[in-house]
MARVO-278708 format. One record per residue (C-alpha): residue number from 1; x, y, z. Coordinates in nm, 3 decimals. Example, Ala and Ser with C-alpha at 12.3 -4.5 7.8 and 13.67 -1.06 7.14 Angstrom:
// MARVO-278708
    k       c1       c2       c3
    1    1.230   -0.450    0.780
    2    1.367   -0.106    0.714
//
This chain:
// MARVO-278708
    k       c1       c2       c3
    1   -5.274    5.055   -3.828
    2   -5.480    5.329   -3.641
    3   -5.797    5.216   -3.498
    4   -5.938    5.596   -3.496
    5   -6.233    5.655   -3.722
    6   -6.412    5.971   -3.825
    7   -6.789    5.958   -3.889
    8   -6.975    6.264   -3.991
    9   -7.346    6.280   -3.874
   10   -7.630    6.524   -4.021
   11   -7.788    6.586   -3.696
   12   -8.125    6.710   -3.727
   13   -8.203    7.020   -3.486
   14   -8.450    6.831   -3.311
   15   -8.255    6.542   -3.180
   16   -7.936    6.784   -3.122
   17   -7.953    6.760   -2.744
   18   -8.007    6.392   -2.744
   19   -7.714    6.336   -2.980
   20   -7.486    6.599   -2.784
   21   -7.587    6.399   -2.451
   22   -7.452    6.105   -2.592
   23   -7.128    6.254   -2.725
   24   -7.029    6.407   -2.428
   25   -7.118    6.105   -2.195
   26   -6.880    5.866   -2.391
   27   -6.613    6.182   -2.432
   28   -6.621    6.154   -2.799
   29   -6.398    6.398   -2.985
   30   -6.618    6.612   -3.190
   31   -6.639    6.922   -3.417
   32   -6.921    7.087   -3.591
   33   -6.827    7.118   -3.952
   34   -7.130    7.319   -4.055
   35   -7.528    7.342   -4.056
   36   -7.742    7.312   -4.376
   37   -7.886    7.632   -4.547
   38   -8.240    7.566   -4.429
   39   -8.074    7.535   -4.069
   40   -8.244    7.207   -3.984
   41   -7.924    6.988   -3.966
   42   -7.587    7.023   -3.812
   43   -7.275    6.835   -3.918
   44   -7.109    6.685   -3.683
   45   -6.770    6.494   -3.704
   46   -6.705    6.244   -3.428
   47   -6.401    6.061   -3.366
   48   -6.382    5.700   -3.202
   49   -6.180    5.452   -3.129
   50   -6.310    5.098   -3.318
   51   -6.128    4.900   -3.059
   52   -6.328    5.068   -2.786
   53   -6.676    4.893   -2.726
   54   -6.811    5.176   -2.523
   55   -6.710    5.437   -2.819
   56   -6.851    5.202   -3.100
   57   -7.183    5.160   -2.893
   58   -7.238    5.535   -2.859
   59   -7.177    5.594   -3.258
   60   -7.493    5.315   -3.286
   61   -7.660    5.514   -3.021
   62   -7.617    5.855   -3.243
   63   -7.754    5.660   -3.535
   64   -8.048    5.522   -3.336
   65   -8.123    5.860   -3.207
   66   -8.118    6.001   -3.563
   67   -8.312    5.725   -3.707
   68   -8.620    5.740   -3.429
   69   -8.649    6.107   -3.478
   70   -8.633    6.091   -3.880
   71   -8.926    5.804   -3.830
   72   -9.101    6.009   -3.587
   73   -9.114    6.287   -3.818
   74   -9.242    6.123   -4.100
   75   -9.499    5.967   -3.907
   76   -9.604    6.319   -3.843
   77   -9.597    6.394   -4.203
   78   -9.872    6.138   -4.287
//
């Protein structure tokens, strides 16, 4: 049974550099699959080995970066 997983992220352009840094620093295989029509989101697929703790942690770091950005963006909207 394969332990390779693929996650697709919708990455706001305002946090793309931070997400790219996480992806490259952990040498995660990835590809850009598209953008939304407003060009505010980049869709990225990331392949990782669920048995590799560094790679699993990187996936969590990506989620955290996106969520923190979204929280900051929502605070500014208030």
